[in-house]
N, C-alpha and C positions, 0 to 999 in steps of 0.2 A: 444507279440507284434502282432497287427493285421495288416496284409499287404493286401492291395487291389490292384489288377492289373486289369486294364480295357483298352478297346480300343474303339476308335471312328471310325466307318466305316471300321474297320479291325477286323479280327478274331485273338484272342490271343490263341495260341496253348498251350497244357499242358506242353511241354518241355520249352517254353519261361516262362510260369508262375513259374515252378519249379526253373529255373535258376534265375529269378528275385527275388523270395522269399528267396532263399538260400544266394544269394550275398548281398541283402539288409540286411538280418539278420546279416550276417558276418560283414559287414562294420559298421552298426549302433550300434550293441551291443558292439563293441570294445570301443566305446566312451561313450555311455549312457546305463545304465542298465535298466532304467525304461521308455523306449520309449512306448508310447501308440499306435501310428499307423504310417503307411507309406502308402501313396497313390501314385501309379505309373500309369500314364496314357499315352497311346500311341495313336497317330493319324497320318494320312498320308496326306501330302500336295504335290501334283504332284508326284514327284519321291523321295521325302524325308520323312523319318519317324521322328516324333517329340516325344521325351520322356520327360515328366514332372514328377518330383518327389517332393512330399511334405511330410515332416517328422515332427510329433509333439512329443516333448520330454517328455511330461507327467508330468512336474513339475509345480509348481505354477508360474513359470516364463512365461509359455505359449510360449516357444521358438518354432518357426516353421522354419524349414530349407527348402529352395526351390532351385531347380536346374532344368535346362532343357538343351536339346541338340538335334541337328538334324544330321541325317546321311542317306546315301542311304541303310544302313543295320540296321534293327531293333535292333539287339543285340549291334551293335556299338553305336547306339544312347543311349541305356540304360547304357552301360559301361562308356561312357563319362559323362553322367549325374550323375551316382553314384560316379565317381571319383571326380567330383566337390564337392559333398556332403562330401566325405571323406576328401578332402583338407580343406574345411571349418571347419570341426570338429577337425581335427588335429591342425589347426592354432589357434583355439579359445578354445580348451579344458582347457588349464591352466588358461586362462583369466576367463572363466566361473566358474571354481573352486575357484579362488581367490575372485571373486565377491561374490560368495555364502558365503564364510567364513566371509567377511567383514560386509555385511549387508544382511538382508532378501530382496531379489528382489521382493517378493510379496507385499512389501509395496507400495501401489499405492497412489500417491499424489493427483491425480485428475482424473476425468473421462470426456469423451467427446463423441460426436456422429460423426461417420465417414460416409460421404455421397459419393456416386459415381454418377457423373453427366454425362449424355450423351452429346457428343459434339454437339454444336449448328450448325444447318444447315441453314445458311443465306448468302445472297449475300450483299456485301457492296454497298450502293448507296449513293454517296457523295451529291446528290441533295436533298435527303429526310432527313430533320432535325427532322421530327416528327416520325421517326422510333422508335419502342419500344426498350427498353433496352434489350439486349440479355440475361441478367441474369433473367429477368422476364419470358423469353420463354424457359429456360432450363428445362429439364426433369430429376428428380432425379430417378435413376433406382435402387438404393440400399442404405440402411442406416442401421448401426448397432452400438451398444454401443462399446466404445473403452476405455480402461484404459490407462492413460498416466503415464508411469513409471518414477521413480526417478533414474537417471543414471548419470555417469560422461560422458564427451564428448567422451572419447575413448571407453567407453562401448556402447554409442549410435551408434558410427560408427561401432563397432563390430556387434551389433544387426542388423543394416541396412545391413551389408554384409551377415550375416547369413540368414536373411529373404529375401534377394535379393530385397530390397526396393529401390526406387529412393530417398526417403526422410523419415525422422523420427522426430516426435515431442516428446520432453521429458522434465521433470523437472530436471534442473541441480542440482546435489547433493551438489555442492559447494556454489551456489548462491541462490538456491530455486526459481529460475525464469524459465519461459517457454523458451525453446531453440528449435531450429530446425537445423538439419544437412541434407545436400542433395548433390547429385552428380551434378557437373556442366557439361556442354557440353564438356569442355576440359579435363574431366576425374578427375579433382581435386575435393576435398570435401569442401563445404562452410558451415560455422557455423554461425547461427544467434542467438544472445543473446538478449532477450527483456530487457528493462530497465524500 
């Protein structure tokens, strides 16, 4: 497994690198034998250290686990973030194994393009009816191909949790229709089934 430890505007010492690499290897290898990489990034915001961890499991499922944490101590921020990863892995290990036995997750039903759009910077003017449409003025800052996977609703929620996503589009394995699950502001999960 390739482990990358980096820092933004801070120096990462050799003792921190060794600690991060050994602890990450210990936690991740306990659940996945074929992990490709783990990226651990530290940054400092005022008096807080932010640790972000991204783990790629190296299977055709392209499962990416994400976690982050802030603390006034750099080691504590890492320990909390890696504990979140471990909790996710422990919670979903059996589900991932069951899913793999039932069908091949690499079966992709459809593909799409994911766009990242910069937020529009405009002022509302109630008197100006000739104002251009804000969608015409948006700037696309990133686009990449994206495979839409065939999943059950519970598997989609699991993947959304593992990847720390606010929403996930998928092909429902039971209905063969496009579905979306997302977190509501009240903390509940909404499920949209197209017809």
